[in-house]
C-alpha positions, 0 to 999 in steps of 0.5 A: 344934657339935662331935661331942660336942655333936651326939651329945648333941643326937641322944640328946636327940631320941631320948629326946624321940621315945621319950617322945612315943610312950609318952605318945601310946600311953598317951593312946589316940593323942592327939598333944597328949599329947606337945605339948611334944615336938612343939613341940620338934621344930617349934622344932628344924626352924625352923617359924614360928607363924601363928595364925589362925581359932583355929588354931596353924599352923606353916610351914617350906619347903613344910610347913604343920602344924596343931597339934592331935590329928591333927597334919596336915602339908599341902603344895602349898597355902596357910595360908589354904586350910588354915585354911578347911578346918580351921575354915570359916565358915558362909558358906564351907560354903555353897560346893560347892567349899569343901565338897568341900575341907573333906570331902576333903583328899587333894589336900594331905595329906602326913602326920598323927598318928604319921607326922607325929611321926616325920617331924618327929623324923627331919627334926630328926635330919637337921640334925645332923652326926654325923661327927667327927675322930679327935681328937674321938673320942679326946677323948671316950675320954680324958675317959671314961677319966679319969672312970673312974679318978676314979670320977666316976659322972656323967661315966662315965655321960655318956661311956658314953652317947656311946661307945654312940652312936658304936658303936651299943650298945643295952641287951639285951632282957629275955631277957638282962638280969641283976638286978644288972648293966647289960648292953649289946651291938651288935644284929645281927639276932637276935644281940648283938656284943661284950656288955659287963657294967657294975656299977650303980656303974660300978666294974666293966666287963667285955666278952666279944667275939663274937656271942651269940644273943638267945634261946640258953640258952648266952648267958645261962649265959655271962653268969652265969658272967662276972657271978659271977666263975666265968669271966674276961671277954675284956677288963675295966676301962680295957682295955675303953675302949681296945678301944672306941676302936680300934673307934670309930676305924673307925666310919662316924662318922669324917670322911674 
């Protein structure tokens, strides 16, 4: 996959992870509320399914994952040992050695619950090659500018998502949001750098350079003046994309 496809895959994984956390939170920590996302992460990481003792167990390298509401990940053990501990027979529970293993799994435990979800998500991310050539980066900007000139909303949105991923733009917090505009910036501690104001129909894109406090009233007042047209932005329209392209070609995502 080229850079564009790799970035799209990363955005897909990011959204999947955020959705999974939200579903788990709404269901009081039950991991299986986000079963679809978990299965997706397992698939992306090439885990193989083994069904035994009414358990769904996934394995890859040294990881042994049990698909249930705890989502435990074990290491330094075997599928048979994990299956016995998770679903022992009465005969197995008679054994003192087995009972100890069933009650205490700290010798093989690696991750569980949200830590396990986070681990699988980050493991999937680590497989992506998020560095691109100057040509690939320029192509993304070329396609987005063309979409902007044609007022192709779907392609503009797709292009902006890719550009924001390259430059690490994030939607601003509630303290700087505007009811009629979309506002993004590059987070830097308690500030945003290079704020961009976008109309909902993507016909207007305005950028103000510099660093802006996330809590200062001056930032909000400045934004309001730009939105209302009382003050001109530093850059607007296609010139914003040209400015971003210059920044992107200095990005850590650029292949040496």
